[in-house]
C-alpha positions in Angstrom: -15.8 -112.7 -12.7 -17.1 -109.5 -12.5 -14.9 -106.5 -12.5 -13.3 -105.7 -9.2 -14.1 -101.7 -8.0 -11.2 -100.0 -7.4 -10.3 -98.4 -4.4 -11.2 -95.0 -3.7 -14.4 -95.8 -6.3 -17.6 -94.1 -5.7 -21.0 -96.1 -6.2 -24.1 -97.1 -5.3 -24.9 -99.8 -3.0 -28.2 -102.0 -1.8 -27.9 -102.9 1.7 -29.1 -106.5 1.4 -27.9 -107.7 5.2 -27.2 -106.7 8.6 -24.4 -108.5 10.6 -23.0 -108.1 14.1 -20.1 -106.4 12.4 -22.0 -104.1 9.8 -23.7 -104.1 6.9 -23.4 -106.6 3.4 -23.5 -104.4 0.5 -24.0 -105.3 -3.2 -22.8 -102.9 -5.5 -24.0 -102.6 -9.4 -21.3 -105.0 -10.8 -23.4 -107.6 -8.3 -20.6 -108.4 -6.1 -20.9 -108.0 -2.4 -19.0 -106.1 -0.1 -19.2 -105.4 3.6 -19.2 -101.8 5.1 -17.4 -102.3 9.1 -19.6 -101.1 11.4 -17.0 -98.3 12.1 -17.3 -97.2 8.4 -21.2 -96.9 8.4 -20.8 -93.3 9.4 -18.1 -90.9 10.7 -19.8 -90.8 13.6 -21.3 -94.0 15.8 -24.3 -95.6 14.5 -26.7 -97.2 16.9 -27.3 -100.6 14.5 -31.0 -99.9 14.9 -30.5 -96.9 13.0 -28.3 -98.3 10.3 -29.7 -97.9 6.7 -32.5 -100.3 6.2 -31.9 -103.5 3.9 -33.3 -102.6 0.6 -31.9 -99.0 0.9 -29.5 -97.7 -1.9 -26.3 -95.6 0.1 -23.7 -94.4 -1.7 -20.1 -96.3 -1.0 -16.9 -95.9 -1.6 -14.2 -99.1 -2.3 -11.7 -99.4 0.2 -9.8 -102.4 -1.2 -9.9 -106.0 -0.4 -9.0 -108.4 2.1 -8.3 -111.2 0.4 -11.5 -112.0 -2.3 -13.7 -109.5 0.3 -14.3 -106.3 -1.0 -14.2 -103.5 1.7 -16.5 -100.5 1.7 -17.4 -97.4 3.6 -19.9 -95.0 3.4 -18.5 -92.6 5.8 -19.3 -89.0 4.2 -15.7 -87.9 5.1 -14.2 -90.9 2.8 -17.1 -90.4 -0.1 -15.8 -86.8 -0.1 -12.5 -87.6 -0.3 -13.0 -90.5 -3.2 -14.8 -87.7 -5.2 -12.2 -85.1 -4.2 -9.3 -87.6 -5.6 -11.7 -88.5 -9.2 -11.5 -84.5 -9.9 -8.2 -84.0 -9.2 -7.5 -87.1 -11.5 -10.1 -85.8 -13.8 -8.6 -82.1 -13.6 -5.2 -83.3 -14.2 -6.4 -86.0 -17.3 -8.2 -82.9 -18.6 -4.8 -80.7 -18.3 -2.7 -82.9 -19.6 -5.1 -83.6 -22.7 -5.7 -80.0 -23.3 -1.7 -79.3 -23.6 -1.6 -82.0 -26.2 -4.7 -80.8 -27.8 -4.7 -79.0 -31.1 -1.5 -77.7 -33.4 1.8 -77.3 -31.8 2.4 -73.3 -31.4 6.1 -74.2 -31.7 5.4 -75.6 -35.7 5.6 -72.2 -38.0 4.1 -73.0 -41.2 6.5 -71.5 -44.2 
């Protein structure tokens, strides 16, 4: 089984089907997820204006409903996910920087 997409992870997805309730999108791992019609954009989008089949869109993992991968392509969700990644990276980098190099409390004789 392919590695599952974690919640708040941003990736590219290829739209491969339109359904009455949203989009079916394949992510690079090969897994197929669903973007519910209310998560396609921040505002209502008429189904005639949904991303075309075959187009590549940015999506963010929204978790799983049973075995079904749920996705969002709302710009606000993608922006929040990227901010979370940056905050997580900043925290990790800061922790690594604190542990980096010789301990200034240790003095050589």
